[in-house]
FILOVO-637375 format. One record per residue (C-alpha): residue number from 1; residue in one letter; y, z, x. Coordinates in Angstrom, 2 decimals, decimal comma, always signed. Layout:
BEGIN
@num NUM | residu a | north Y | up Z | east X
...
! end
This chain:
BEGIN
@num 1 | residu x | north +70,49 | up +47,43 | east +72,10
@num 2 | residu x | north +70,78 | up +49,41 | east +69,40
@num 3 | residu x | north +73,21 | up +52,12 | east +68,89
@num 4 | residu x | north +71,95 | up +55,01 | east +67,26
@num 5 | residu x | north +74,39 | up +57,41 | east +65,49
@num 6 | residu x | north +77,02 | up +59,06 | east +67,46
@num 7 | residu x | north +79,33 | up +62,23 | east +66,70
@num 8 | residu x | north +83,40 | up +62,07 | east +67,64
@num 9 | residu x | north +85,72 | up +65,13 | east +67,11
@num 10 | residu x | north +88,53 | up +65,62 | east +67,11
@num 11 | residu x | north +91,24 | up +68,31 | east +68,15
@num 12 | residu x | north +93,84 | up +69,27 | east +66,06
@num 13 | residu x | north +95,76 | up +71,40 | east +69,25
@num 14 | residu x | north +99,07 | up +72,39 | east +69,28
@num 15 | residu x | north +101,42 | up +71,05 | east +71,97
@num 16 | residu x | north +104,75 | up +73,01 | east +73,58
@num 17 | residu x | north +108,14 | up +70,11 | east +73,91
@num 18 | residu x | north +108,93 | up +69,31 | east +77,53
@num 19 | residu x | north +111,45 | up +68,77 | east +76,24
@num 20 | residu x | north +113,30 | up +72,06 | east +76,01
@num 21 | residu x | north +112,15 | up +72,73 | east +79,66
@num 22 | residu x | north +115,48 | up +73,64 | east +81,90
@num 23 | residu x | north +113,99 | up +70,70 | east +84,53
@num 24 | residu x | north +110,99 | up +68,93 | east +85,62
@num 25 | residu x | north +109,22 | up +71,84 | east +87,25
@num 26 | residu x | north +109,10 | up +73,93 | east +84,13
@num 27 | residu x | north +108,66 | up +70,29 | east +81,59
@num 28 | residu x | north +105,54 | up +70,34 | east +84,48
@num 29 | residu x | north +104,49 | up +73,79 | east +83,01
@num 30 | residu x | north +104,34 | up +72,96 | east +79,99
@num 31 | residu x | north +101,70 | up +70,15 | east +80,48
@num 32 | residu x | north +99,75 | up +72,12 | east +82,11
@num 33 | residu x | north +99,20 | up +75,22 | east +79,51
@num 34 | residu x | north +98,71 | up +71,90 | east +76,81
@num 35 | residu x | north +96,36 | up +70,13 | east +79,35
@num 36 | residu x | north +94,67 | up +73,77 | east +79,45
@num 37 | residu x | north +94,66 | up +74,11 | east +76,15
@num 38 | residu x | north +93,10 | up +70,95 | east +75,46
@num 39 | residu x | north +90,25 | up +71,13 | east +77,45
@num 40 | residu x | north +89,79 | up +74,36 | east +76,81
@num 41 | residu x | north +88,99 | up +73,04 | east +73,06
@num 42 | residu x | north +87,01 | up +70,17 | east +74,26
@num 43 | residu x | north +84,66 | up +71,97 | east +76,35
@num 44 | residu x | north +84,75 | up +74,98 | east +73,17
@num 45 | residu x | north +83,52 | up +71,89 | east +71,09
@num 46 | residu x | north +80,80 | up +70,70 | east +73,57
@num 47 | residu x | north +79,25 | up +74,38 | east +72,96
@num 48 | residu x | north +79,09 | up +74,65 | east +69,75
@num 49 | residu x | north +78,57 | up +71,48 | east +68,06
@num 50 | residu x | north +78,59 | up +68,80 | east +71,02
@num 51 | residu x | north +79,91 | up +65,00 | east +70,41
@num 52 | residu x | north +80,37 | up +61,03 | east +72,18
@num 53 | residu x | north +83,66 | up +61,08 | east +72,06
@num 54 | residu x | north +86,68 | up +63,17 | east +71,40
@num 55 | residu x | north +90,09 | up +62,36 | east +69,99
@num 56 | residu x | north +93,02 | up +64,25 | east +71,38
@num 57 | residu x | north +96,83 | up +63,89 | east +69,22
@num 58 | residu x | north +99,91 | up +61,60 | east +70,74
@num 59 | residu x | north +102,59 | up +63,89 | east +72,39
@num 60 | residu x | north +99,34 | up +66,64 | east +72,86
@num 61 | residu x | north +100,75 | up +66,96 | east +76,75
@num 62 | residu x | north +104,45 | up +66,12 | east +76,39
@num 63 | residu x | north +105,61 | up +66,35 | east +73,35
@num 64 | residu x | north +108,35 | up +64,47 | east +71,65
@num 65 | residu x | north +111,32 | up +63,46 | east +74,20
@num 66 | residu x | north +113,24 | up +64,16 | east +71,13
@num 67 | residu x | north +117,22 | up +62,17 | east +71,87
@num 68 | residu x | north +116,95 | up +62,69 | east +75,46
@num 69 | residu x | north +118,06 | up +59,31 | east +77,60
@num 70 | residu x | north +115,22 | up +57,96 | east +78,70
@num 71 | residu x | north +116,05 | up +57,88 | east +82,05
@num 72 | residu x | north +116,99 | up +61,37 | east +81,86
@num 73 | residu x | north +113,13 | up +62,04 | east +80,20
@num 74 | residu x | north +111,00 | up +59,71 | east +82,83
@num 75 | residu x | north +112,45 | up +62,19 | east +85,45
@num 76 | residu x | north +111,28 | up +65,07 | east +83,30
@num 77 | residu x | north +108,04 | up +64,33 | east +82,51
@num 78 | residu x | north +106,17 | up +60,88 | east +82,32
@num 79 | residu x | north +104,16 | up +59,53 | east +85,31
@num 80 | residu x | north +102,35 | up +56,64 | east +85,25
@num 81 | residu x | north +98,34 | up +56,30 | east +84,69
@num 82 | residu x | north +95,64 | up +57,02 | east +86,07
@num 83 | residu x | north +97,95 | up +60,01 | east +87,44
@num 84 | residu x | north +98,41 | up +63,96 | east +86,28
@num 85 | residu x | north +98,82 | up +63,43 | east +83,08
@num 86 | residu x | north +95,65 | up +62,23 | east +82,82
@num 87 | residu x | north +93,00 | up +63,23 | east +85,99
@num 88 | residu x | north +91,67 | up +66,92 | east +84,32
@num 89 | residu x | north +91,05 | up +65,31 | east +81,48
@num 90 | residu x | north +88,79 | up +62,66 | east +83,61
@num 91 | residu x | north +87,30 | up +65,11 | east +85,60
@num 92 | residu x | north +86,27 | up +66,93 | east +82,03
@num 93 | residu x | north +84,91 | up +62,85 | east +80,90
@num 94 | residu x | north +82,80 | up +63,27 | east +84,30
@num 95 | residu x | north +81,38 | up +66,91 | east +84,16
@num 96 | residu x | north +81,30 | up +66,35 | east +80,07
@num 97 | residu x | north +79,53 | up +62,75 | east +80,01
@num 98 | residu x | north +82,03 | up +62,28 | east +76,74
@num 99 | residu x | north +84,65 | up +59,70 | east +76,01
@num 100 | residu x | north +88,24 | up +61,48 | east +75,62
@num 101 | residu x | north +91,13 | up +60,38 | east +74,13
@num 102 | residu x | north +94,84 | up +60,48 | east +74,50
@num 103 | residu x | north +97,58 | up +59,56 | east +74,57
@num 104 | residu x | north +101,05 | up +60,67 | east +77,17
@num 105 | residu x | north +104,98 | up +59,00 | east +78,06
@num 106 | residu x | north +104,00 | up +56,86 | east +80,65
@num 107 | residu x | north +106,32 | up +55,05 | east +83,35
@num 108 | residu x | north +105,17 | up +52,44 | east +85,57
@num 109 | residu x | north +106,24 | up +51,30 | east +88,74
@num 110 | residu x | north +106,73 | up +47,72 | east +88,50
@num 111 | residu x | north +109,14 | up +48,78 | east +85,86
@num 112 | residu x | north +111,97 | up +50,95 | east +86,96
@num 113 | residu x | north +114,01 | up +52,45 | east +84,04
@num 114 | residu x | north +111,69 | up +52,05 | east +82,02
@num 115 | residu x | north +108,36 | up +54,27 | east +79,57
@num 116 | residu x | north +105,56 | up +53,66 | east +77,13
@num 117 | residu x | north +104,13 | up +55,22 | east +74,50
@num 118 | residu x | north +100,63 | up +54,72 | east +76,29
@num 119 | residu x | north +97,66 | up +55,95 | east +74,49
@num 120 | residu x | north +94,18 | up +55,48 | east +77,06
@num 121 | residu x | north +90,89 | up +56,29 | east +76,92
@num 122 | residu x | north +88,31 | up +57,84 | east +79,77
@num 123 | residu x | north +83,99 | up +56,88 | east +80,18
@num 124 | residu x | north +82,04 | up +59,45 | east +80,43
@num 125 | residu x | north +81,94 | up +58,84 | east +84,61
@num 126 | residu x | north +85,70 | up +59,64 | east +84,25
@num 127 | residu x | north +87,48 | up +56,20 | east +84,85
@num 128 | residu x | north +90,16 | up +54,92 | east +82,65
@num 129 | residu x | north +88,90 | up +52,36 | east +80,63
@num 130 | residu x | north +91,66 | up +51,26 | east +78,10
@num 131 | residu x | north +95,00 | up +51,28 | east +77,47
@num 132 | residu x | north +97,04 | up +50,31 | east +75,16
@num 133 | residu x | north +100,95 | up +50,14 | east +74,64
@num 134 | residu x | north +102,24 | up +50,89 | east +71,84
@num 135 | residu x | north +104,89 | up +48,16 | east +70,75
@num 136 | residu x | north +105,74 | up +48,91 | east +67,21
@num 137 | residu x | north +108,06 | up +52,30 | east +68,07
@num 138 | residu x | north +111,49 | up +52,88 | east +66,30
@num 139 | residu x | north +112,46 | up +55,42 | east +69,24
@num 140 | residu x | north +110,11 | up +54,37 | east +71,95
@num 141 | residu x | north +110,66 | up +51,43 | east +73,99
@num 142 | residu x | north +108,90 | up +48,66 | east +74,06
@num 143 | residu x | north +106,83 | up +46,16 | east +75,73
@num 144 | residu x | north +108,45 | up +43,98 | east +73,39
@num 145 | residu x | north +111,68 | up +44,66 | east +75,05
@num 146 | residu x | north +111,07 | up +42,33 | east +77,26
@num 147 | residu x | north +108,10 | up +40,75 | east +76,50
@num 148 | residu x | north +109,07 | up +37,59 | east +78,53
@num 149 | residu x | north +108,32 | up +39,59 | east +81,33
@num 150 | residu x | north +105,89 | up +41,80 | east +80,01
@num 151 | residu x | north +103,40 | up +38,88 | east +78,48
@num 152 | residu x | north +103,95 | up +36,89 | east +81,95
@num 153 | residu x | north +102,32 | up +40,17 | east +83,58
@num 154 | residu x | north +99,83 | up +41,20 | east +81,19
@num 155 | residu x | north +96,79 | up +39,29 | east +80,42
@num 156 | residu x | north +96,42 | up +38,10 | east +76,83
@num 157 | residu x | north +93,20 | up +40,76 | east +75,82
@num 158 | residu x | north +94,98 | up +44,05 | east +77,58
@num 159 | residu x | north +97,62 | up +43,43 | east +74,89
@num 160 | residu x | north +96,12 | up +44,85 | east +72,44
@num 161 | residu x | north +93,29 | up +45,52 | east +74,48
@num 162 | residu x | north +89,66 | up +46,67 | east +73,15
@num 163 | residu x | north +87,34 | up +48,55 | east +74,86
@num 164 | residu x | north +83,42 | up +46,95 | east +74,22
@num 165 | residu x | north +81,15 | up +50,35 | east +74,94
@num 166 | residu x | north +77,81 | up +51,87 | east +75,01
@num 167 | residu x | north +78,79 | up +53,26 | east +71,97
@num 168 | residu x | north +80,42 | up +50,26 | east +70,31
@num 169 | residu x | north +83,73 | up +48,51 | east +70,60
@num 170 | residu x | north +86,37 | up +50,88 | east +70,82
@num 171 | residu x | north +90,72 | up +50,22 | east +70,12
@num 172 | residu x | north +93,92 | up +52,78 | east +69,82
@num 173 | residu x | north +96,59 | up +52,47 | east +67,88
@num 174 | residu x | north +99,06 | up +56,46 | east +67,46
@num 175 | residu x | north +101,08 | up +57,36 | east +64,69
@num 176 | residu x | north +102,81 | up +55,40 | east +62,21
@num 177 | residu x | north +101,04 | up +52,07 | east +63,69
@num 178 | residu x | north +97,83 | up +52,83 | east +62,07
@num 179 | residu x | north +100,61 | up +51,05 | east +58,90
@num 180 | residu x | north +101,33 | up +47,88 | east +60,82
@num 181 | residu x | north +98,53 | up +45,99 | east +59,72
@num 182 | residu x | north +99,15 | up +42,96 | east +61,90
@num 183 | residu x | north +97,76 | up +45,35 | east +64,86
@num 184 | residu x | north +94,59 | up +45,92 | east +64,09
@num 185 | residu x | north +93,93 | up +43,22 | east +62,43
@num 186 | residu x | north +94,51 | up +41,53 | east +65,77
@num 187 | residu x | north +92,20 | up +44,65 | east +66,81
@num 188 | residu x | north +89,31 | up +43,43 | east +65,14
@num 189 | residu x | north +89,11 | up +39,99 | east +65,93
@num 190 | residu x | north +88,77 | up +40,44 | east +69,55
@num 191 | residu x | north +85,82 | up +42,77 | east +67,99
@num 192 | residu x | north +87,48 | up +46,32 | east +67,76
@num 193 | residu x | north +84,23 | up +48,42 | east +65,57
@num 194 | residu x | north +86,27 | up +51,62 | east +65,75
@num 195 | residu x | north +89,68 | up +52,05 | east +65,69
@num 196 | residu x | north +90,77 | up +55,97 | east +67,47
@num 197 | residu x | north +93,97 | up +57,47 | east +65,91
@num 198 | residu x | north +95,94 | up +60,15 | east +68,33
@num 199 | residu x | north +98,30 | up +61,44 | east +65,97
@num 200 | residu x | north +102,06 | up +63,46 | east +65,88
@num 201 | residu x | north +102,91 | up +63,20 | east +61,90
@num 202 | residu x | north +103,95 | up +64,89 | east +59,00
@num 203 | residu x | north +102,26 | up +64,42 | east +55,53
@num 204 | residu x | north +103,33 | up +60,89 | east +54,93
@num 205 | residu x | north +101,11 | up +59,03 | east +51,57
@num 206 | residu x | north +102,10 | up +55,59 | east +51,87
@num 207 | residu x | north +100,87 | up +56,51 | east +55,98
@num 208 | residu x | north +97,60 | up +58,24 | east +54,66
@num 209 | residu x | north +96,97 | up +54,84 | east +52,14
@num 210 | residu x | north +97,43 | up +52,87 | east +55,26
@num 211 | residu x | north +94,08 | up +55,23 | east +56,96
@num 212 | residu x | north +91,71 | up +54,12 | east +54,14
@num 213 | residu x | north +93,73 | up +50,20 | east +54,34
@num 214 | residu x | north +93,64 | up +49,68 | east +57,93
@num 215 | residu x | north +89,78 | up +50,91 | east +57,40
@num 216 | residu x | north +88,47 | up +48,51 | east +54,83
@num 217 | residu x | north +90,54 | up +45,29 | east +55,28
@num 218 | residu x | north +89,03 | up +45,02 | east +58,82
@num 219 | residu x | north +85,86 | up +47,47 | east +58,73
@num 220 | residu x | north +86,07 | up +49,77 | east +61,63
@num 221 | residu x | north +85,81 | up +53,56 | east +61,19
@num 222 | residu x | north +88,96 | up +55,50 | east +62,18
@num 223 | residu x | north +89,38 | up +58,10 | east +64,15
@num 224 | residu x | north +92,75 | up +60,35 | east +62,91
@num 225 | residu x | north +93,90 | up +63,72 | east +65,58
@num 226 | residu x | north +96,69 | up +65,22 | east +64,13
@num 227 | residu x | north +98,53 | up +67,55 | east +66,40
@num 228 | residu x | north +98,96 | up +71,60 | east +65,37
@num 229 | residu x | north +100,99 | up +73,61 | east +64,73
@num 230 | residu x | north +104,61 | up +71,92 | east +64,34
@num 231 | residu x | north +104,90 | up +68,42 | east +64,96
@num 232 | residu x | north +106,80 | up +66,90 | east +68,20
@num 233 | residu x | north +109,59 | up +65,81 | east +66,20
@num 234 | residu x | north +109,80 | up +68,81 | east +64,44
@num 235 | residu x | north +113,47 | up +70,19 | east +66,22
@num 236 | residu x | north +113,13 | up +73,31 | east +63,97
@num 237 | residu x | north +109,49 | up +73,72 | east +63,94
@num 238 | residu x | north +109,13 | up +74,25 | east +60,09
@num 239 | residu x | north +107,08 | up +70,50 | east +59,61
@num 240 | residu x | north +103,77 | up +70,96 | east +60,17
@num 241 | residu x | north +100,56 | up +68,40 | east +61,35
@num 242 | residu x | north +97,09 | up +69,51 | east +59,93
@num 243 | residu x | north +94,83 | up +66,45 | east +58,30
@num 244 | residu x | north +93,25 | up +65,79 | east +61,03
@num 245 | residu x | north +89,86 | up +63,12 | east +59,37
@num 246 | residu x | north +87,60 | up +60,61 | east +60,29
@num 247 | residu x | north +86,82 | up +57,61 | east +57,99
@num 248 | residu x | north +84,55 | up +54,86 | east +57,53
@num 249 | residu x | north +84,21 | up +51,38 | east +57,08
@num 250 | residu x | north +84,77 | up +51,26 | east +53,89
@num 251 | residu x | north +88,04 | up +54,12 | east +54,16
@num 252 | residu x | north +85,36 | up +56,83 | east +53,03
@num 253 | residu x | north +86,65 | up +60,01 | east +54,08
@num 254 | residu x | north +83,89 | up +61,61 | east +56,33
@num 255 | residu x | north +85,76 | up +64,37 | east +57,53
@num 256 | residu x | north +89,42 | up +66,80 | east +57,27
@num 257 | residu x | north +90,86 | up +69,51 | east +57,96
@num 258 | residu x | north +94,06 | up +70,02 | east +55,34
@num 259 | residu x | north +96,23 | up +73,66 | east +57,32
@num 260 | residu x | north +98,08 | up +72,99 | east +60,74
@num 261 | residu x | north +95,59 | up +75,84 | east +62,50
@num 262 | residu x | north +94,00 | up +74,29 | east +66,21
@num 263 | residu x | north +89,87 | up +72,53 | east +65,24
@num 264 | residu x | north +87,71 | up +70,97 | east +66,16
@num 265 | residu x | north +85,17 | up +71,39 | east +62,64
@num 266 | residu x | north +86,37 | up +67,49 | east +62,35
@num 267 | residu x | north +83,76 | up +65,53 | east +63,78
@num 268 | residu x | north +81,27 | up +63,16 | east +61,44
@num 269 | residu x | north +78,85 | up +60,92 | east +63,18
@num 270 | residu x | north +79,54 | up +57,11 | east +63,79
@num 271 | residu x | north +76,88 | up +54,05 | east +62,65
@num 272 | residu x | north +77,70 | up +51,30 | east +64,48
@num 273 | residu x | north +75,19 | up +49,31 | east +62,74
@num 274 | residu x | north +75,44 | up +50,44 | east +59,85
@num 275 | residu x | north +78,89 | up +48,78 | east +60,01
@num 276 | residu x | north +78,00 | up +45,76 | east +61,81
@num 277 | residu x | north +74,97 | up +45,36 | east +59,32
@num 278 | residu x | north +77,89 | up +45,50 | east +56,60
@num 279 | residu x | north +80,74 | up +42,96 | east +58,84
@num 280 | residu x | north +78,01 | up +40,72 | east +58,66
@num 281 | residu x | north +77,36 | up +40,23 | east +54,08
@num 282 | residu x | north +79,61 | up +38,34 | east +52,43
@num 283 | residu x | north +79,94 | up +41,59 | east +49,83
@num 284 | residu x | north +83,11 | up +39,21 | east +47,90
@num 285 | residu x | north +86,99 | up +38,17 | east +48,42
@num 286 | residu x | north +88,12 | up +41,19 | east +50,65
@num 287 | residu x | north +85,22 | up +40,72 | east +52,95
@num 288 | residu x | north +85,70 | up +39,89 | east +56,86
@num 289 | residu x | north +83,71 | up +36,59 | east +55,93
@num 290 | residu x | north +85,95 | up +35,03 | east +53,71
@num 291 | residu x | north +88,73 | up +34,81 | east +55,36
@num 292 | residu x | north +91,43 | up +32,28 | east +54,83
@num 293 | residu x | north +93,02 | up +32,62 | east +58,64
@num 294 | residu x | north +94,58 | up +28,77 | east +58,73
@num 295 | residu x | north +96,51 | up +29,65 | east +55,33
@num 296 | residu x | north +98,91 | up +31,83 | east +56,92
@num 297 | residu x | north +99,05 | up +31,01 | east +60,55
@num 298 | residu x | north +102,33 | up +28,67 | east +59,75
@num 299 | residu x | north +103,48 | up +31,82 | east +58,22
@num 300 | residu x | north +103,77 | up +34,29 | east +61,71
@num 301 | residu x | north +104,60 | up +30,65 | east +63,53
@num 302 | residu x | north +108,29 | up +30,85 | east +62,25
@num 303 | residu x | north +108,72 | up +35,08 | east +61,18
@num 304 | residu x | north +110,48 | up +36,50 | east +63,63
@num 305 | residu x | north +113,12 | up +39,13 | east +63,13
@num 306 | residu x | north +113,51 | up +41,89 | east +65,44
@num 307 | residu x | north +114,99 | up +39,95 | east +68,41
@num 308 | residu x | north +112,01 | up +40,19 | east +70,98
@num 309 | residu x | north +113,38 | up +40,32 | east +74,99
@num 310 | residu x | north +116,88 | up +42,64 | east +72,96
@num 311 | residu x | north +116,12 | up +45,02 | east +76,92
@num 312 | residu x | north +114,87 | up +41,48 | east +79,35
@num 313 | residu x | north +117,86 | up +42,23 | east +81,68
@num 314 | residu x | north +118,54 | up +46,47 | east +81,27
@num 315 | residu x | north +115,64 | up +48,64 | east +80,24
@num 316 | residu x | north +117,19 | up +51,41 | east +77,15
@num 317 | residu x | north +119,07 | up +54,22 | east +77,70
@num 318 | residu x | north +119,02 | up +55,60 | east +74,48
@num 319 | residu x | north +118,08 | up +55,35 | east +71,37
@num 320 | residu x | north +121,04 | up +54,32 | east +69,46
@num 321 | residu x | north +120,86 | up +51,12 | east +71,67
@num 322 | residu x | north +118,54 | up +49,66 | east +69,02
@num 323 | residu x | north +121,81 | up +49,75 | east +66,73
@num 324 | residu x | north +122,16 | up +46,27 | east +67,37
@num 325 | residu x | north +118,23 | up +45,26 | east +67,28
@num 326 | residu x | north +117,95 | up +46,55 | east +64,33
@num 327 | residu x | north +121,35 | up +44,01 | east +62,60
@num 328 | residu x | north +119,78 | up +41,70 | east +64,51
@num 329 | residu x | north +117,00 | up +41,93 | east +62,53
@num 330 | residu x | north +118,95 | up +42,82 | east +59,27
@num 331 | residu x | north +121,17 | up +39,11 | east +59,43
@num 332 | residu x | north +117,68 | up +36,96 | east +60,43
@num 333 | residu x | north +115,92 | up +38,79 | east +57,36
@num 334 | residu x | north +118,86 | up +38,04 | east +54,81
@num 335 | residu x | north +119,04 | up +34,33 | east +56,29
@num 336 | residu x | north +114,78 | up +33,84 | east +55,82
@num 337 | residu x | north +115,89 | up +35,73 | east +51,98
@num 338 | residu x | north +113,67 | up +38,87 | east +52,41
@num 339 | residu x | north +116,47 | up +40,95 | east +52,36
@num 340 | residu x | north +119,22 | up +40,37 | east +50,13
@num 341 | residu x | north +123,58 | up +40,81 | east +51,34
@num 342 | residu x | north +125,72 | up +42,94 | east +48,74
@num 343 | residu x | north +125,82 | up +40,25 | east +45,86
@num 344 | residu x | north +122,25 | up +40,17 | east +45,32
@num 345 | residu x | north +122,26 | up +36,77 | east +47,31
@num 346 | residu x | north +119,93 | up +35,92 | east +50,29
@num 347 | residu x | north +122,73 | up +35,46 | east +52,78
@num 348 | residu x | north +121,02 | up +32,30 | east +54,01
@num 349 | residu x | north +120,83 | up +28,84 | east +52,11
@num 350 | residu x | north +118,34 | up +28,38 | east +49,47
! end
């Protein structure tokens, strides 16, 4: 079936911090206000320039937990998915007949004491059809922390999920994980054509470059919605968001808004048929047709740096507990000759 060009819109919205609340009740008042902001902006955008898909920022509804201990953050602001954060967006998606991409800190009953930075996609029926739990993170728990148990209970295709929809094949990657090439690569290998990118970040040139690289190397569109006003990790509220953008499958900029005010003006047409034609063409050594995956596999098979299952038996209690894992990763990379010690030599045999 041919897919006609369709419109995607970034919801660059302000977000208050649930971590600043004195108790869970006050925190959920903040979350509900944030949700109302997102709903209001999507409704207004749909009246003005209707779109088929909207993407909201990372941390848009809860804010960032800062250094709050894991157990307290779960009690303060986390919930299941679907749940009280997704439900207003599910009702909105069904009422308007649109897709909505969102992000939340998700707690899961089967894994008590853990939460995830989870990106999700709601379809026009109001159903959650995609859930991606962020793997690479410096500040939050990750499925990699208890990898053996997580993989035993999670279908392989749901570790890096791709939703096959009437708009094309959609995937989600939050914030700075766009700078991890392997995440987008694996999603492309499962067919992803559009990457939805909820983000909450200050201006980082390396990440801006990564957005372009992920599009061009994987032949994917990127719809990147950043927060308006202060970013979630700015405790003094001086570091600003803004810079929401949409790139095509060559990395070309289709829509961009530099300031950090609230806006839904970052909007563009997504042409999946053009992307599919481009993927099928032999366009030189950077094209997907000439990829040489077999040569890379032995190196990936041997790579083991940041220790998996670091919190297999007991969930992470605080981010500070990852220090021992970082030291393990450093030692592993020294043994591999990637990180040099103070003498300028690798730590292992050579």
